[in-house]
Structures are given as C-alpha cells and as structure tokens.
C-alpha positions as CSV (number, residue, x, y, z in Angstrom):
1,M,7.5,-23.3,-2.6
2,I,7.1,-19.6,-3.3
3,R,10.4,-18.1,-4.3
4,K,9.5,-14.7,-5.8
5,A,8.4,-11.5,-4.1
6,V,7.1,-8.2,-5.6
7,L,7.9,-5.0,-3.7
8,P,6.0,-1.9,-5.1
9,V,8.3,1.0,-4.4
10,A,7.3,3.5,-7.1
11,G,5.2,5.8,-4.9
12,F,6.3,9.3,-4.0
13,G,5.8,9.0,-0.3
14,T,3.9,12.2,0.2
15,R,3.0,11.2,3.8
16,C,6.7,11.3,4.6
17,L,7.4,14.8,3.2
18,P,9.7,16.7,3.6
19,A,12.0,13.8,4.4
20,S,11.1,12.0,1.2
21,K,11.5,15.0,-1.1
22,A,15.0,14.1,-2.3
23,I,15.4,10.4,-1.1
24,P,12.9,7.5,-1.5
25,K,10.8,7.1,1.7
26,E,12.0,3.4,1.6
27,M,15.5,4.7,2.2
28,I,14.7,6.5,5.5
29,T,16.6,4.6,8.2
30,I,15.4,2.6,11.2
31,V,18.5,2.8,13.5
32,D,21.2,1.8,11.0
33,K,19.4,0.3,8.0
34,P,16.9,1.7,5.5
35,V,13.3,0.4,5.9
36,I,13.5,-1.3,2.5
37,Q,16.4,-3.5,3.8
38,Y,14.3,-4.8,6.7
39,V,11.5,-5.7,4.3
40,V,13.8,-7.5,1.8
41,Q,15.5,-9.4,4.7
42,E,12.0,-10.4,5.9
43,A,11.3,-11.9,2.5
44,V,14.7,-13.7,2.4
45,K,14.2,-15.1,5.8
46,A,11.0,-16.7,4.5
47,G,12.8,-18.4,1.7
48,I,12.4,-15.9,-1.1
49,K,15.2,-16.0,-3.7
50,E,14.1,-13.4,-6.2
51,I,13.0,-9.8,-5.3
52,V,11.2,-7.8,-8.0
53,L,11.2,-4.1,-7.3
54,V,8.5,-2.2,-9.1
55,T,10.1,1.2,-9.1
56,H,10.3,4.7,-10.6
57,S,13.0,6.7,-12.3
58,S,13.4,8.8,-9.0
59,K,14.1,5.6,-6.9
60,S,17.5,4.6,-8.2
61,A,18.9,4.9,-4.6
62,I,17.0,1.7,-3.7
63,E,18.6,-0.2,-6.6
64,N,22.0,1.2,-5.7
65,H,21.6,0.1,-2.1
66,F,21.3,-3.5,-3.1
67,D,24.0,-3.3,-5.8
68,K,27.7,-4.0,-5.2
69,H,29.9,-1.0,-4.5
70,F,33.4,-2.1,-5.5
71,E,35.1,1.2,-4.7
72,L,33.7,1.5,-1.3
73,E,34.4,-2.1,-0.5
74,N,38.0,-1.8,-1.6
75,Q,38.4,1.3,0.5
76,L,37.0,-0.4,3.6
77,E,39.2,-3.4,3.0
78,A,42.3,-1.2,2.6
79,K,41.6,0.5,5.9
80,G,41.0,-2.7,7.7
81,K,37.3,-2.0,8.5
82,K,36.3,-5.6,8.3
83,E,33.1,-5.4,10.3
84,L,31.7,-2.6,8.0
85,L,32.8,-4.5,5.0
86,E,31.0,-7.7,6.1
87,E,27.8,-5.7,6.8
88,L,27.9,-4.3,3.2
89,R,28.6,-7.7,1.6
90,N,25.8,-9.3,3.6
91,I,22.9,-6.9,2.9
92,I,21.5,-9.7,0.8
93,P,22.9,-13.3,0.4
94,D,24.7,-14.2,-2.8
95,D,21.9,-16.6,-3.9
96,V,19.2,-13.8,-3.8
97,S,18.7,-11.7,-6.9
98,I,17.2,-8.2,-7.1
99,I,15.3,-7.3,-10.3
100,S,13.9,-3.9,-11.1
101,V,10.9,-3.1,-13.4
102,R,9.5,0.4,-13.9
103,Q,5.9,1.6,-13.3
104,P,5.7,4.3,-15.8
105,E,2.6,5.9,-14.4
106,A,1.1,5.9,-10.9
107,L,-2.1,3.9,-11.6
108,G,-2.5,2.2,-8.2
109,L,-1.2,-0.8,-6.3
110,G,-2.9,-3.3,-8.7
111,H,-1.2,-1.7,-11.6
112,A,2.2,-1.7,-9.9
113,I,1.9,-5.5,-9.3
114,L,0.8,-6.0,-12.9
115,C,4.1,-4.4,-14.0
116,A,5.9,-7.4,-12.5
117,R,4.0,-9.8,-14.8
118,P,6.8,-10.3,-17.4
119,V,9.1,-11.4,-14.6
120,I,6.8,-13.5,-12.5
121,G,4.6,-15.0,-15.3
122,D,1.0,-16.3,-15.0
123,D,1.8,-19.8,-13.7
124,E,3.8,-19.2,-10.5
125,P,2.6,-18.0,-7.1
126,F,4.4,-15.1,-5.5
127,A,4.5,-12.8,-2.5
128,V,3.7,-9.1,-2.3
129,L,5.3,-7.0,0.4
130,L,4.3,-3.4,0.9
131,P,7.4,-1.5,2.2
132,D,5.4,0.9,4.2
133,V,4.9,-1.8,6.8
134,L,7.6,-3.4,8.9
135,V,6.7,-6.8,10.3
136,D,8.7,-7.6,13.4
137,D,9.4,-11.3,14.1
138,E,11.2,-10.9,17.4
139,G,11.3,-14.2,19.4
140,M,9.7,-16.2,16.6
141,T,11.3,-19.3,15.1
142,R,9.7,-18.7,11.7
143,N,8.5,-15.2,10.6
144,D,4.9,-14.6,9.5
145,L,5.6,-14.5,5.8
146,G,7.1,-18.0,6.2
147,G,4.0,-19.1,8.0
148,M,1.9,-17.7,5.2
149,I,3.9,-19.6,2.7
150,D,3.3,-22.8,4.7
151,A,-0.4,-22.1,4.7
152,Y,-0.4,-21.5,0.9
153,D,1.5,-24.8,0.3
154,Q,-0.8,-26.8,2.5
155,T,-4.2,-25.4,1.2
156,G,-3.5,-23.8,-2.2
157,A,-5.5,-20.8,-1.1
158,A,-4.2,-17.3,-1.7
159,Q,-3.2,-15.7,1.6
160,I,-3.7,-12.1,2.9
161,M,-1.9,-11.3,6.2
162,V,-4.2,-9.6,8.7
163,Q,-3.8,-8.2,12.2
164,N,-6.4,-8.0,14.9
165,V,-7.1,-4.4,15.7
166,P,-9.3,-2.7,18.4
167,A,-12.9,-2.5,17.2
168,E,-12.9,1.3,17.7
169,V,-10.2,1.8,15.1
170,A,-11.3,-0.9,12.6
171,Y,-12.9,1.8,10.4
172,K,-9.4,3.1,9.5
173,Y,-8.4,-0.2,7.7
174,G,-9.3,-2.7,5.1
175,I,-11.2,-5.3,7.0
176,V,-11.8,-8.9,5.9
177,A,-15.1,-10.8,6.2
178,L,-14.6,-14.5,7.3
179,E,-16.3,-17.6,6.3
180,G,-15.8,-19.1,9.7
181,D,-14.5,-18.0,13.1
182,T,-11.5,-15.7,13.8
183,P,-8.4,-17.9,13.4
184,E,-5.8,-18.2,16.0
185,A,-2.5,-16.3,15.5
186,G,-0.5,-18.3,12.9
187,K,-3.6,-19.8,11.3
188,S,-5.7,-18.8,8.4
189,E,-9.4,-18.8,7.5
190,K,-11.3,-18.4,4.2
191,I,-12.6,-15.0,3.5
192,T,-15.9,-14.0,1.9
193,G,-14.9,-10.4,1.1
194,M,-13.0,-7.3,2.1
195,V,-14.4,-3.9,3.0
196,E,-12.1,-0.9,2.7
197,K,-12.5,1.5,5.7
198,P,-16.0,0.4,6.7
199,E,-18.3,2.8,8.6
200,A,-17.9,2.5,12.3
201,G,-20.1,-0.3,13.7
202,T,-20.5,-2.0,10.3
203,E,-17.1,-3.8,10.1
204,P,-17.5,-7.5,9.4
205,S,-14.5,-8.4,11.7
206,T,-11.6,-6.7,13.5
207,L,-9.0,-8.3,11.2
208,A,-7.2,-5.6,9.2
209,V,-5.1,-6.1,6.1
210,I,-1.6,-5.0,6.7
211,G,0.4,-5.3,3.5
212,R,1.5,-8.9,2.9
213,Y,-0.1,-11.1,0.2
214,L,0.6,-14.5,-1.3
215,L,-1.1,-14.7,-4.8
216,P,-1.2,-17.1,-7.7
217,G,0.1,-16.1,-11.0
218,S,-3.5,-16.2,-12.3
219,I,-4.0,-12.8,-10.6
220,F,-2.2,-11.2,-13.5
221,P,-4.9,-11.7,-16.1
222,V,-7.5,-10.6,-13.5
223,L,-5.5,-7.4,-12.9
224,A,-5.2,-6.8,-16.6
225,E,-9.0,-6.8,-16.9
226,T,-9.7,-4.9,-13.7
227,R,-11.2,-1.5,-14.4
228,P,-10.0,1.6,-12.4
229,G,-11.8,1.9,-9.0
230,A,-11.3,4.2,-6.1
231,G,-9.1,7.1,-6.9
232,N,-9.4,6.1,-10.6
233,E,-6.7,3.5,-9.8
234,I,-6.5,-0.2,-10.4
235,Q,-7.1,-1.6,-7.0
236,L,-5.6,-4.9,-5.8
237,T,-8.6,-5.4,-3.5
238,D,-10.9,-5.4,-6.5
239,A,-8.8,-8.0,-8.3
240,I,-8.6,-10.2,-5.2
241,D,-12.4,-10.0,-4.9
242,T,-12.7,-11.3,-8.5
243,L,-10.1,-14.0,-7.9
244,R,-12.1,-15.2,-4.9
245,S,-14.9,-16.2,-7.2
246,K,-12.5,-18.6,-8.9
247,Q,-10.5,-19.9,-6.0
248,D,-10.2,-19.8,-2.2
249,V,-8.6,-16.7,-0.6
250,A,-7.8,-16.9,3.1
251,A,-6.8,-14.4,5.9
252,Y,-3.6,-15.4,7.7
253,R,-3.6,-13.9,11.2
254,M,-0.1,-12.8,12.0
255,E,1.8,-13.6,15.2
256,G,4.3,-10.7,15.1
257,E,4.0,-7.0,15.4
258,T,3.7,-4.3,12.7
259,F,4.9,-0.8,12.4
260,D,3.3,1.6,9.8
261,C,6.3,3.4,8.4
262,G,4.2,5.3,5.9
263,H,4.2,8.3,8.3
264,Q,6.5,9.9,10.8
265,L,5.1,8.5,14.0
266,G,5.3,5.0,12.6
267,Y,9.0,5.5,11.9
268,L,9.6,6.8,15.4
269,E,7.8,3.8,16.9
270,A,9.8,1.4,14.8
271,T,13.0,3.1,15.8
272,L,12.1,2.8,19.5
273,S,11.3,-0.9,19.1
274,F,14.4,-1.9,17.0
275,A,16.9,0.4,18.7
276,R,16.3,-0.7,22.3
277,R,17.3,-4.3,21.4
278,H,20.0,-3.5,18.8
279,P,23.1,-5.6,19.4
280,K,25.4,-2.7,19.0
281,Y,23.4,0.4,20.0
282,G,20.7,-1.1,22.3
283,E,22.4,-0.6,25.6
284,G,23.3,3.0,24.8
285,F,19.8,3.7,23.5
286,R,18.1,2.3,26.6
287,E,20.3,4.7,28.7
288,L,19.2,7.6,26.5
289,L,15.5,6.6,27.0
290,K,16.0,6.6,30.8
291,R,17.7,10.0,30.7
292,Y,15.0,11.7,28.6
293,Q,12.3,10.0,30.7
294,S,13.8,11.4,33.9
295,E,13.9,14.9,32.2
296,A,10.2,14.7,31.1
C-alpha cells in the first residue's frame, strides 16, 4: 500500500498574481479552506499517512496551517467555540504526519520531486499531487487517488491520472499515447509515451495528464540523471519516459471532476462548485446565485 505523498509547493504562483504576492497561492481559499487543505485531505482519504511538502522559504504559511496552534486553540476553548475548535483540530488526523523539505532553487517539477528523495527513499512507491489541481470526488465511494493506488497494487505499473478532454482543446495539455484502447473511467491502460501540448490534429489521444502520479522509488535515480529539458528545467515527463523503458507506466482515467486552481477562473469555478453544496453555507450561496442571476 502506498502511504507517502509528495506535494510540490515551492513555486511562486505567478499566474495567481497579485493574490499570491504576499501569501502562497496554495493558501488562497475555496469557500472556507485553503486549496492545499483540500489536496492534503484528498491524499488522506486515499490512505496516505505521510505528506512531504517540497517547499520554499516564502511558504511557511503552508507549514503553519498544518501545525498545531496552542494559543488559538486555548482561546477558542475558553470562549466555548467548540465547533471552530474541532475544525482546527481535525485539519489532518492525528495519525498523519506533515514533513517539509526545501527546494533551494526552482529547477522544475522533476527537481522538486527529487528533493523528497531523502524522505521517500529509492525502494518505496509514492504519490505525487500537484496542488494547482483540485480533484472532486462528490458522490464517489472511493476517490480517484484511491482508485489509482488500487491499480498500482494490482498491476505494479506506475500510474498517471488522466482526464478525457474535448479534441479541440487537447493541444493545451500533456497528452498520453496508449498501447490499447481508451480505458473506461476508473480503469487504466499502458501508455507508450506522452506528448506535451501537441500540435492541433496530431494528438495521440484526448486523455490529458492532470497532476496526479503514482511512482516507484526507482524514479529517483532516473530523475538524478535526467538532464534539463524544456525551460532548462528537470522535467518529470522526461524521467517518466525513461522509466517507461524499464517498467510499465499506465494512464488511469479518472471518474471525478477537476478544477485548475492555477489561475483565477479556476478558483472561481471551484468556489462555485464547492460552495453550492457546502453543509453550512450552501443554502445561502445558492440563494445568492439566484439573486445575481435574476439581476444579470
């Protein structure tokens, strides 16, 4: 069972400026929780027990969010604000640990993952979750990351989560090439390669990579030997392509829905989706939507 996950959070979030100038983009809220909390809770729901944040000196707010705040908890307890107190204490379960490592220089996603090598080791599989993407599991008994873990356990093949996208926008994504037919949602199929933002009409499929990976520890020595590629950065895609020559890599087609929180419209869409069914604010939010729709 995969028990560790790496979350690369060292980037500056330039697409989210000016909101991300003074706070990490991962701390921008969707309704009442920062986006990073949704991603961590996704991992925990899939059975992950150890979260490794690959971070930067300017991102201490993320670490603080998952740390215990004794003074605030004591104040809430003294004032009898039990509901808020429970929310704070349950941000992550007691049996889940958060570990931080630094990425001293922005050298790409592959390099960020490589920074977690001392914590993960070369012999243990692990998950990678990019916090720019929220994966919604509304109505599902097991989330997509959990489904990926099952597929890894059953086949031993590294897994890349993909989403079917319209053919006319496939050129905007990293697209996988499949060995066989397009899998059903919740299933996986071996890949023969990945193409980053293919020219329109040349895409090998319409399955786009969306920021969730299950990788063996053996990816680390591959990353260590991967030369800088696009943007003069160490690209995870290049390392996975090398890994594929040594073992199977599969595309897991997700069942849920994704929201790209790397830019403002993605945050707004996620807010609309999560707010309308929020247990506390959902009813009021739906009334607001009706009011503004009538005024449009």
